[in-house]
Structures are given as structure tokens and as C-alpha cells.
N, CA, C and O atoms as a GROMACS GRO file, in nm:
protein
  500
    1UNK      N    1  -0.940   3.239   0.379
    1UNK     CA    2  -0.917   3.093   0.461
    1UNK      C    3  -0.803   3.113   0.577
    1UNK      O    4  -0.698   3.177   0.583
    2UNK      N    5  -0.880   3.018   0.674
    2UNK     CA    6  -0.797   3.037   0.814
    2UNK      C    7  -0.641   2.958   0.771
    2UNK      O    8  -0.601   2.930   0.659
    3UNK      N    9  -0.591   2.940   0.871
    3UNK     CA   10  -0.431   2.893   0.916
    3UNK      C   11  -0.500   2.779   0.904
    3UNK      O   12  -0.487   2.726   0.794
    4UNK      N   13  -0.559   2.730   0.971
    4UNK     CA   14  -0.587   2.592   0.970
    4UNK      C   15  -0.636   2.490   0.812
    4UNK      O   16  -0.590   2.386   0.764
    5UNK      N   17  -0.707   2.550   0.785
    5UNK     CA   18  -0.731   2.525   0.622
    5UNK      C   19  -0.622   2.511   0.550
    5UNK      O   20  -0.583   2.410   0.491
    6UNK      N   21  -0.569   2.622   0.558
    6UNK     CA   22  -0.437   2.657   0.423
    6UNK      C   23  -0.341   2.497   0.495
    6UNK      O   24  -0.283   2.418   0.420
    7UNK      N   25  -0.344   2.484   0.620
    7UNK     CA   26  -0.242   2.349   0.669
    7UNK      C   27  -0.290   2.217   0.638
    7UNK      O   28  -0.206   2.135   0.602
    8UNK      N   29  -0.448   2.170   0.648
    8UNK     CA   30  -0.473   2.093   0.588
    8UNK      C   31  -0.454   2.079   0.473
    8UNK      O   32  -0.404   1.970   0.444
    9UNK      N   33  -0.486   2.180   0.348
    9UNK     CA   34  -0.488   2.184   0.228
    9UNK      C   35  -0.317   2.130   0.186
    9UNK      O   36  -0.287   2.056   0.092
   10UNK      N   37  -0.229   2.187   0.282
   10UNK     CA   38  -0.086   2.143   0.234
   10UNK      C   39  -0.049   1.992   0.285
   10UNK      O   40   0.048   1.930   0.241
   11UNK      N   41  -0.134   1.945   0.378
   11UNK     CA   42  -0.082   1.789   0.414
   11UNK      C   43  -0.165   1.711   0.297
   11UNK      O   44  -0.106   1.612   0.254
   12UNK      N   45  -0.268   1.734   0.248
   12UNK     CA   46  -0.324   1.666   0.146
   12UNK      C   47  -0.255   1.730   0.009
   12UNK      O   48  -0.261   1.638  -0.074
   13UNK      N   49  -0.208   1.814  -0.037
   13UNK     CA   50  -0.146   1.783  -0.159
   13UNK      C   51  -0.024   1.774  -0.151
   13UNK      O   52   0.044   1.804  -0.250
   14UNK      N   53   0.053   1.720  -0.004
   14UNK     CA   54   0.157   1.669  -0.014
   14UNK      C   55   0.179   1.656   0.156
   14UNK      O   56   0.216   1.725   0.250
   15UNK      N   57   0.120   1.491   0.121
   15UNK     CA   58   0.112   1.433   0.257
   15UNK      C   59   0.260   1.384   0.293
   15UNK      O   60   0.353   1.361   0.215
   16UNK      N   61   0.257   1.374   0.434
   16UNK     CA   62   0.393   1.369   0.478
   16UNK      C   63   0.387   1.183   0.503
   16UNK      O   64   0.278   1.126   0.515
   17UNK      N   65   0.521   1.106   0.508
   17UNK     CA   66   0.511   0.969   0.553
   17UNK      C   67   0.414   0.893   0.466
   17UNK      O   68   0.372   0.786   0.508
   18UNK      N   69   0.362   0.950   0.312
   18UNK     CA   70   0.306   0.847   0.230
   18UNK      C   71   0.360   0.782   0.169
   18UNK      O   72   0.457   0.822   0.104
   19UNK      N   73   0.311   0.636   0.167
   19UNK     CA   74   0.394   0.561   0.073
   19UNK      C   75   0.385   0.384   0.169
   19UNK      O   76   0.294   0.348   0.244
   20UNK      N   77   0.507   0.306   0.131
   20UNK     CA   78   0.509   0.180   0.189
   20UNK      C   79   0.635   0.207   0.257
   20UNK      O   80   0.720   0.291   0.230
   21UNK      N   81   0.631   0.113   0.358
   21UNK     CA   82   0.772   0.091   0.435
   21UNK      C   83   0.839  -0.056   0.384
   21UNK      O   84   0.766  -0.150   0.351
   22UNK      N   85   0.971  -0.065   0.381
   22UNK     CA   86   1.027  -0.185   0.376
   22UNK      C   87   1.038  -0.274   0.472
   22UNK      O   88   1.123  -0.222   0.544
   23UNK      N   89   1.006  -0.378   0.524
   23UNK     CA   90   1.000  -0.464   0.602
   23UNK      C   91   0.923  -0.410   0.768
   23UNK      O   92   0.959  -0.420   0.885
   24UNK      N   93   0.832  -0.365   0.716
   24UNK     CA   94   0.718  -0.310   0.840
   24UNK      C   95   0.712  -0.399   0.928
   24UNK      O   96   0.697  -0.514   0.887
   25UNK      N   97   0.719  -0.380   1.053
   25UNK     CA   98   0.647  -0.471   1.163
   25UNK      C   99   0.531  -0.513   1.209
   25UNK      O  100   0.507  -0.616   1.271
   26UNK      N  101   0.423  -0.383   1.158
   26UNK     CA  102   0.289  -0.406   1.178
   26UNK      C  103   0.246  -0.322   1.044
   26UNK      O  104   0.301  -0.223   0.997
   27UNK      N  105   0.143  -0.388   1.003
   27UNK     CA  106   0.054  -0.299   0.917
   27UNK      C  107  -0.082  -0.319   0.934
   27UNK      O  108  -0.104  -0.422   0.997
   28UNK      N  109  -0.176  -0.261   0.902
   28UNK     CA  110  -0.322  -0.247   0.938
   28UNK      C  111  -0.388  -0.188   0.812
   28UNK      O  112  -0.314  -0.112   0.750
   29UNK      N  113  -0.505  -0.206   0.760
   29UNK     CA  114  -0.597  -0.134   0.668
   29UNK      C  115  -0.744  -0.125   0.746
   29UNK      O  116  -0.800  -0.213   0.811
   30UNK      N  117  -0.788   0.007   0.720
   30UNK     CA  118  -0.914   0.068   0.768
   30UNK      C  119  -0.997   0.114   0.628
   30UNK      O  120  -0.960   0.125   0.511
   31UNK      N  121  -1.116   0.132   0.692
   31UNK     CA  122  -1.181   0.198   0.575
   31UNK      C  123  -1.286   0.246   0.622
   31UNK      O  124  -1.317   0.208   0.735
   32UNK      N  125  -1.392   0.368   0.536
   32UNK     CA  126  -1.491   0.416   0.607
   32UNK      C  127  -1.569   0.405   0.491
   32UNK      O  128  -1.545   0.469   0.389
   33UNK      N  129  -1.675   0.313   0.505
   33UNK     CA  130  -1.786   0.284   0.393
   33UNK      C  131  -1.855   0.370   0.334
   33UNK      O  132  -1.894   0.369   0.217
   34UNK      N  133  -1.876   0.474   0.441
   34UNK     CA  134  -1.980   0.587   0.440
   34UNK      C  135  -1.956   0.698   0.298
   34UNK      O  136  -2.042   0.740   0.222
   35UNK      N  137  -1.789   0.730   0.297
   35UNK     CA  138  -1.766   0.819   0.186
   35UNK      C  139  -1.645   0.721   0.131
   35UNK      O  140  -1.548   0.788   0.095
   36UNK      N  141  -1.630   0.604   0.119
   36UNK     CA  142  -1.482   0.535   0.050
   36UNK      C  143  -1.335   0.572   0.105
   36UNK      O  144  -1.228   0.544   0.052
   37UNK      N  145  -1.353   0.628   0.203
   37UNK     CA  146  -1.180   0.677   0.244
   37UNK      C  147  -1.154   0.476   0.272
   37UNK      O  148  -1.221   0.378   0.304
   38UNK      N  149  -1.007   0.513   0.233
   38UNK     CA  150  -0.943   0.388   0.265
   38UNK      C  151  -0.782   0.424   0.339
   38UNK      O  152  -0.729   0.528   0.300
   39UNK      N  153  -0.723   0.358   0.421
   39UNK     CA  154  -0.615   0.393   0.445
   39UNK      C  155  -0.541   0.252   0.524
   39UNK      O  156  -0.583   0.176   0.612
   40UNK      N  157  -0.412   0.259   0.447
   40UNK     CA  158  -0.334   0.138   0.514
   40UNK      C  159  -0.226   0.215   0.595
   40UNK      O  160  -0.183   0.322   0.554
   41UNK      N  161  -0.179   0.154   0.720
   41UNK     CA  162  -0.096   0.214   0.804
   41UNK      C  163   0.002   0.111   0.835
   41UNK      O  164  -0.042   0.002   0.870
   42UNK      N  165   0.170   0.137   0.824
   42UNK     CA  166   0.267   0.051   0.859
   42UNK      C  167   0.363   0.130   0.943
   42UNK      O  168   0.378   0.251   0.926
   43UNK      N  169   0.432   0.056   1.041
   43UNK     CA  170   0.504   0.106   1.136
   43UNK      C  171   0.616  -0.003   1.127
   43UNK      O  172   0.610  -0.119   1.087
   44UNK      N  173   0.728   0.074   1.182
   44UNK     CA  174   0.861  -0.004   1.227
   44UNK      C  175   0.895   0.070   1.358
   44UNK      O  176   0.918   0.189   1.376
   45UNK      N  177   0.894  -0.032   1.442
   45UNK     CA  178   0.928   0.006   1.574
   45UNK      C  179   1.051  -0.010   1.628
   45UNK      O  180   1.122  -0.040   1.533
   46UNK      N  181   1.118  -0.007   1.728
   46UNK     CA  182   1.209   0.010   1.793
   46UNK      C  183   1.191  -0.018   1.948
   46UNK      O  184   1.152   0.080   2.010
   47UNK      N  185   1.211  -0.118   2.012
   47UNK     CA  186   1.117  -0.147   2.132
   47UNK      C  187   0.993  -0.090   2.157
   47UNK      O  188   0.900  -0.134   2.090
   48UNK      N  189   0.966   0.007   2.245
   48UNK     CA  190   0.856   0.063   2.252
   48UNK      C  191   0.826   0.177   2.192
   48UNK      O  192   0.742   0.258   2.234
   49UNK      N  193   0.911   0.192   2.070
   49UNK     CA  194   0.927   0.301   2.036
   49UNK      C  195   0.875   0.327   1.865
   49UNK      O  196   0.916   0.243   1.784
   50UNK      N  197   0.796   0.430   1.819
   50UNK     CA  198   0.760   0.410   1.659
   50UNK      C  199   0.883   0.491   1.587
   50UNK      O  200   0.894   0.613   1.580
   51UNK      N  201   0.974   0.387   1.532
   51UNK     CA  202   1.063   0.456   1.478
   51UNK      C  203   1.028   0.516   1.360
   51UNK      O  204   1.057   0.635   1.349
   52UNK      N  205   0.966   0.456   1.260
   52UNK     CA  206   0.922   0.493   1.112
   52UNK      C  207   0.746   0.460   1.096
   52UNK      O  208   0.672   0.384   1.158
   53UNK      N  209   0.723   0.540   1.001
   53UNK     CA  210   0.538   0.526   1.001
   53UNK      C  211   0.505   0.583   0.854
   53UNK      O  212   0.537   0.693   0.808
   54UNK      N  213   0.441   0.488   0.799
   54UNK     CA  214   0.364   0.505   0.630
   54UNK      C  215   0.238   0.505   0.603
   54UNK      O  216   0.195   0.391   0.623
   55UNK      N  217   0.147   0.583   0.564
   55UNK     CA  218   0.012   0.572   0.528
   55UNK      C  219  -0.008   0.537   0.375
   55UNK      O  220   0.083   0.562   0.297
   56UNK      N  221  -0.112   0.486   0.335
   56UNK     CA  222  -0.128   0.495   0.192
   56UNK      C  223  -0.281   0.473   0.157
   56UNK      O  224  -0.357   0.437   0.247
   57UNK      N  225  -0.326   0.494   0.033
   57UNK     CA  226  -0.474   0.495   0.029
   57UNK      C  227  -0.534   0.620   0.000
   57UNK      O  228  -0.465   0.722  -0.014
   58UNK      N  229  -0.662   0.620  -0.009
   58UNK     CA  230  -0.727   0.710  -0.120
   58UNK      C  231  -0.819   0.769  -0.004
   58UNK      O  232  -0.862   0.689   0.079
   59UNK      N  233  -0.850   0.905   0.005
   59UNK     CA  234  -0.984   0.967   0.083
   59UNK      C  235  -0.976   1.121   0.054
   59UNK      O  236  -0.904   1.168  -0.034
   60UNK      N  237  -1.039   1.178   0.118
   60UNK     CA  238  -1.085   1.335   0.126
   60UNK      C  239  -0.972   1.403   0.178
   60UNK      O  240  -0.867   1.357   0.220
   61UNK      N  241  -1.008   1.513   0.169
   61UNK     CA  242  -0.848   1.625   0.220
   61UNK      C  243  -0.856   1.604   0.332
   61UNK      O  244  -0.740   1.607   0.374
   62UNK      N  245  -0.954   1.572   0.450
   62UNK     CA  246  -0.988   1.591   0.574
   62UNK      C  247  -0.884   1.458   0.630
   62UNK      O  248  -0.798   1.465   0.718
   63UNK      N  249  -0.926   1.324   0.539
   63UNK     CA  250  -0.888   1.230   0.601
   63UNK      C  251  -0.695   1.196   0.553
   63UNK      O  252  -0.607   1.152   0.628
   64UNK      N  253  -0.685   1.231   0.434
   64UNK     CA  254  -0.517   1.226   0.384
   64UNK      C  255  -0.450   1.362   0.460
   64UNK      O  256  -0.331   1.362   0.494
   65UNK      N  257  -0.522   1.457   0.478
   65UNK     CA  258  -0.424   1.546   0.594
   65UNK      C  259  -0.453   1.526   0.719
   65UNK      O  260  -0.410   1.611   0.797
   66UNK      N  261  -0.527   1.418   0.770
   66UNK     CA  262  -0.520   1.381   0.923
   66UNK      C  263  -0.414   1.260   0.919
   66UNK      O  264  -0.353   1.225   1.020
   67UNK      N  265  -0.399   1.211   0.815
   67UNK     CA  266  -0.316   1.100   0.827
   67UNK      C  267  -0.166   1.148   0.820
   67UNK      O  268  -0.071   1.092   0.873
   68UNK      N  269  -0.165   1.261   0.745
   68UNK     CA  270  -0.007   1.329   0.720
   68UNK      C  271   0.012   1.376   0.834
   68UNK      O  272   0.119   1.344   0.885
   69UNK      N  273  -0.048   1.434   0.886
   69UNK     CA  274  -0.055   1.524   1.064
   69UNK      C  275   0.003   1.410   1.138
   69UNK      O  276   0.114   1.404   1.190
   70UNK      N  277  -0.101   1.311   1.133
   70UNK     CA  278  -0.089   1.227   1.310
   70UNK      C  279   0.044   1.127   1.270
   70UNK      O  280   0.116   1.097   1.366
   71UNK      N  281   0.078   1.079   1.148
   71UNK     CA  282   0.185   1.011   1.114
   71UNK      C  283   0.289   1.113   1.152
   71UNK      O  284   0.365   1.057   1.231
   72UNK      N  285   0.333   1.252   1.128
   72UNK     CA  286   0.421   1.334   1.189
   72UNK      C  287   0.417   1.343   1.329
   72UNK      O  288   0.527   1.325   1.380
   73UNK      N  289   0.347   1.360   1.389
   73UNK     CA  290   0.338   1.337   1.545
   73UNK      C  291   0.383   1.235   1.578
   73UNK      O  292   0.473   1.252   1.661
   74UNK      N  293   0.358   1.096   1.546
   74UNK     CA  294   0.366   0.949   1.602
   74UNK      C  295   0.556   0.902   1.584
   74UNK      O  296   0.619   0.807   1.631
   75UNK      N  297   0.594   1.000   1.508
   75UNK     CA  298   0.722   0.935   1.491
   75UNK      C  299   0.836   0.970   1.614
   75UNK      O  300   0.878   1.085   1.629
   76UNK      N  301   0.879   0.860   1.696
   76UNK     CA  302   0.973   0.892   1.794
   76UNK      C  303   0.905   0.903   1.926
   76UNK      O  304   0.967   0.940   2.025
   77UNK      N  305   0.767   0.869   1.930
   77UNK     CA  306   0.693   0.824   2.052
   77UNK      C  307   0.652   0.669   2.087
   77UNK      O  308   0.622   0.572   2.017
   78UNK      N  309   0.662   0.688   2.208
   78UNK     CA  310   0.647   0.511   2.270
   78UNK      C  311   0.475   0.536   2.243
   78UNK      O  312   0.394   0.628   2.234
   79UNK      N  313   0.481   0.384   2.238
   79UNK     CA  314   0.332   0.319   2.209
   79UNK      C  315   0.273   0.363   2.306
   79UNK      O  316   0.185   0.447   2.287
   80UNK      N  317   0.304   0.317   2.440
   80UNK     CA  318   0.203   0.384   2.551
   80UNK      C  319   0.163   0.519   2.548
   80UNK      O  320   0.050   0.553   2.584
   81UNK      N  321   0.238   0.588   2.512
   81UNK     CA  322   0.233   0.712   2.476
   81UNK      C  323   0.078   0.775   2.398
   81UNK      O  324  -0.012   0.853   2.431
   82UNK      N  325   0.107   0.703   2.298
   82UNK     CA  326   0.038   0.715   2.160
   82UNK      C  327  -0.096   0.649   2.187
   82UNK      O  328  -0.193   0.691   2.123
   83UNK      N  329  -0.116   0.537   2.287
   83UNK     CA  330  -0.238   0.492   2.318
   83UNK      C  331  -0.346   0.583   2.428
   83UNK      O  332  -0.464   0.577   2.462
   84UNK      N  333  -0.257   0.647   2.450
   84UNK     CA  334  -0.357   0.757   2.546
   84UNK      C  335  -0.416   0.854   2.445
   84UNK      O  336  -0.512   0.918   2.488
   85UNK      N  337  -0.371   0.884   2.293
   85UNK     CA  338  -0.477   0.985   2.225
   85UNK      C  339  -0.611   0.941   2.227
   85UNK      O  340  -0.662   0.829   2.239
   86UNK      N  341  -0.657   1.055   2.213
   86UNK     CA  342  -0.816   1.026   2.180
   86UNK      C  343  -0.854   1.097   2.087
   86UNK      O  344  -0.775   1.169   2.026
   87UNK      N  345  -0.987   1.089   2.058
   87UNK     CA  346  -1.068   1.153   1.937
   87UNK      C  347  -1.056   1.317   1.964
   87UNK      O  348  -1.074   1.386   1.864
   88UNK      N  349  -1.038   1.359   2.042
   88UNK     CA  350  -1.034   1.528   2.083
   88UNK      C  351  -0.882   1.561   2.067
   88UNK      O  352  -0.864   1.682   2.055
   89UNK      N  353  -0.778   1.493   2.064
   89UNK     CA  354  -0.651   1.487   2.023
   89UNK      C  355  -0.657   1.533   1.845
   89UNK      O  356  -0.616   1.638   1.795
   90UNK      N  357  -0.719   1.424   1.780
   90UNK     CA  358  -0.728   1.502   1.661
   90UNK      C  359  -0.806   1.566   1.600
   90UNK      O  360  -0.795   1.578   1.478
   91UNK      N  361  -0.889   1.615   1.660
   91UNK     CA  362  -1.008   1.729   1.648
   91UNK      C  363  -0.900   1.840   1.658
   91UNK      O  364  -0.842   1.857   1.551
   92UNK      N  365  -0.872   1.892   1.726
   92UNK     CA  366  -0.761   1.944   1.803
   92UNK      C  367  -0.633   1.972   1.691
   92UNK      O  368  -0.602   2.081   1.643
   93UNK      N  369  -0.578   1.858   1.669
   93UNK     CA  370  -0.502   1.890   1.580
   93UNK      C  371  -0.508   1.947   1.416
   93UNK      O  372  -0.422   2.008   1.352
   94UNK      N  373  -0.658   1.897   1.376
   94UNK     CA  374  -0.726   1.940   1.321
   94UNK      C  375  -0.726   2.147   1.253
   94UNK      O  376  -0.687   2.216   1.158
   95UNK      N  377  -0.804   2.161   1.398
   95UNK     CA  378  -0.827   2.272   1.418
   95UNK      C  379  -0.934   2.338   1.364
   95UNK      O  380  -0.942   2.461   1.367
   96UNK      N  381  -1.034   2.250   1.303
   96UNK     CA  382  -1.178   2.291   1.246
   96UNK      C  383  -1.252   2.216   1.293
   96UNK      O  384  -1.226   2.108   1.346
   97UNK      N  385  -1.405   2.294   1.268
   97UNK     CA  386  -1.546   2.242   1.322
   97UNK      C  387  -1.577   2.150   1.220
   97UNK      O  388  -1.550   2.194   1.109
   98UNK      N  389  -1.627   2.033   1.223
   98UNK     CA  390  -1.664   1.927   1.099
   98UNK      C  391  -1.777   1.879   1.147
   98UNK      O  392  -1.809   1.856   1.264
   99UNK      N  393  -1.839   1.866   1.041
   99UNK     CA  394  -1.996   1.813   1.071
   99UNK      C  395  -1.970   1.655   1.086
   99UNK      O  396  -1.862   1.604   1.056
  100UNK      N  397  -2.093   1.577   1.140
  100UNK     CA  398  -2.082   1.458   1.206
  100UNK      C  399  -2.003   1.326   1.084
  100UNK      O  400  -1.926   1.233   1.111
  101UNK      N  401  -2.062   1.369   0.953
  101UNK     CA  402  -1.982   1.246   0.832
  101UNK      C  403  -1.828   1.313   0.803
  101UNK      O  404  -1.750   1.249   0.732
  102UNK      N  405  -1.790   1.434   0.854
  102UNK     CA  406  -1.675   1.432   0.831
  102UNK      C  407  -1.567   1.429   0.934
  102UNK      O  408  -1.448   1.450   0.910
  103UNK      N  409  -1.623   1.400   1.058
  103UNK     CA  410  -1.566   1.367   1.173
  103UNK      C  411  -1.477   1.250   1.161
  103UNK      O  412  -1.358   1.236   1.188
  104UNK      N  413  -1.606   1.132   1.093
  104UNK     CA  414  -1.544   0.984   1.061
  104UNK      C  415  -1.432   0.999   0.959
  104UNK      O  416  -1.335   0.923   0.961
  105UNK      N  417  -1.445   1.087   0.878
  105UNK     CA  418  -1.294   1.084   0.815
  105UNK      C  419  -1.182   1.146   0.842
  105UNK      O  420  -1.084   1.143   0.767
  106UNK      N  421  -1.187   1.206   0.945
  106UNK     CA  422  -1.038   1.295   1.016
  106UNK      C  423  -1.040   1.172   1.112
  106UNK      O  424  -0.935   1.178   1.176
  107UNK      N  425  -1.096   1.086   1.142
  107UNK     CA  426  -1.064   0.962   1.255
  107UNK      C  427  -1.014   0.852   1.209
  107UNK      O  428  -0.972   0.765   1.284
  108UNK      N  429  -1.013   0.841   1.056
  108UNK     CA  430  -0.978   0.703   1.038
  108UNK      C  431  -0.822   0.705   1.038
  108UNK      O  432  -0.766   0.597   1.018
  109UNK      N  433  -0.760   0.794   1.053
  109UNK     CA  434  -0.577   0.715   1.053
  109UNK      C  435  -0.597   0.725   1.198
  109UNK      O  436  -0.500   0.665   1.242
  110UNK      N  437  -0.662   0.764   1.291
  110UNK     CA  438  -0.689   0.770   1.456
  110UNK      C  439  -0.716   0.592   1.453
  110UNK      O  440  -0.650   0.508   1.514
  111UNK      N  441  -0.820   0.571   1.371
  111UNK     CA  442  -0.879   0.456   1.412
  111UNK      C  443  -0.765   0.349   1.346
  111UNK      O  444  -0.768   0.243   1.409
  112UNK      N  445  -0.667   0.349   1.240
  112UNK     CA  446  -0.576   0.290   1.205
  112UNK      C  447  -0.488   0.278   1.304
  112UNK      O  448  -0.490   0.164   1.349
  113UNK      N  449  -0.403   0.354   1.361
  113UNK     CA  450  -0.320   0.342   1.473
  113UNK      C  451  -0.356   0.306   1.590
  113UNK      O  452  -0.265   0.245   1.646
  114UNK      N  453  -0.456   0.317   1.658
  114UNK     CA  454  -0.512   0.224   1.737
  114UNK      C  455  -0.477   0.092   1.732
  114UNK      O  456  -0.400   0.038   1.812
  115UNK      N  457  -0.543   0.025   1.618
  115UNK     CA  458  -0.548  -0.093   1.586
  115UNK      C  459  -0.423  -0.140   1.555
  115UNK      O  460  -0.403  -0.247   1.611
  116UNK      N  461  -0.300  -0.090   1.466
  116UNK     CA  462  -0.170  -0.070   1.467
  116UNK      C  463  -0.112  -0.103   1.623
  116UNK      O  464  -0.047  -0.207   1.626
  117UNK      N  465  -0.116  -0.074   1.676
  117UNK     CA  466  -0.075  -0.023   1.822
  117UNK      C  467  -0.086  -0.144   1.907
  117UNK      O  468   0.001  -0.189   1.982
  118UNK      N  469  -0.240  -0.206   1.880
  118UNK     CA  470  -0.267  -0.301   1.918
  118UNK      C  471  -0.236  -0.465   1.851
  118UNK      O  472  -0.268  -0.571   1.904
  119UNK      N  473  -0.184  -0.450   1.752
  119UNK     CA  474  -0.152  -0.566   1.665
  119UNK      C  475  -0.010  -0.638   1.710
  119UNK      O  476   0.085  -0.589   1.771
  120UNK      N  477  -0.027  -0.761   1.663
  120UNK     CA  478   0.090  -0.817   1.706
  120UNK      C  479   0.206  -0.819   1.571
  120UNK      O  480   0.183  -0.768   1.461
  121UNK      N  481   0.306  -0.876   1.601
  121UNK     CA  482   0.443  -0.825   1.515
  121UNK      C  483   0.371  -0.921   1.392
  121UNK      O  484   0.290  -1.009   1.417
  122UNK      N  485   0.419  -0.884   1.246
  122UNK     CA  486   0.452  -0.976   1.174
  122UNK      C  487   0.544  -1.094   1.138
  122UNK      O  488   0.664  -1.067   1.143
  123UNK      N  489   0.519  -1.193   1.111
  123UNK     CA  490   0.619  -1.337   1.113
  123UNK      C  491   0.671  -1.337   0.971
  123UNK      O  492   0.609  -1.330   0.865
  124UNK      N  493   0.804  -1.347   0.997
  124UNK     CA  494   0.904  -1.326   0.922
  124UNK      C  495   0.839  -1.473   0.823
  124UNK      O  496   0.769  -1.556   0.881
  125UNK      N  497   0.869  -1.485   0.688
  125UNK     CA  498   0.798  -1.585   0.578
  125UNK      C  499   0.804  -1.581   0.462
  125UNK      O  500   0.744  -1.664   0.394
   0.00000   0.00000   0.00000
């Protein structure tokens, strides 16, 4: 097993930032209907900086590990900086060659992040 496979399995078995946030500023849900993966992502921001982030949902090892790794990376970064992330960043972060179907699993959390970065704040109510 490669070092990257070990890292993927660790993030899958022990996902970082898994759960819900109290008083999230933004929340979004995405899914991959081809395999059934579902991710909800929430953030708390301070100015333009992502102060905290969490995700929840169901998915395969690649989907859950990618979400865990991405949420670790995101904390403390500016929204402008994060908007520059692209698909190749996620693939390099995972360090694995994936089939086209598995690429969709790997990119689900990135899709959620892009959507949440363009969302408007939740209103109190």
C-alpha cells in the first residue's frame, strides 16, 4: 500500500471536521447521483477568512477522505485564495490515479466548497 493510500484510509476512518457547526454562516449540500455520495458543508467566516468548516454525509472512501483533507486545508484561508483552487489541486492532494467515475467522488467536496464560497450569508430567523 502506498503512503497516499494510507493517508486516504486514515482520513476515511477518522475524518477531520466531520459533523455540524453551531451558527454556521453558510451551508450547502451536494450529491453524486451516479454513486450515491452526499456531502453537506458548513462554514463560519470572520471577514474574508474561513474560521471553521465542517462536513457531514455519506460516501465512499475517496469522497469522505477528500472532504476531510480539503476541510483541513481550508481553515484559516481567505475566500479569494480558495476560489483559485481547481480540480487539479484536489487530484494532487489525493495523490492517486483515479478512474473517471472515482474522479467525481473525489471532486464532490470541492464542488461543495465552490458553491459555499459563492453563497450569501444565512439570515437569522
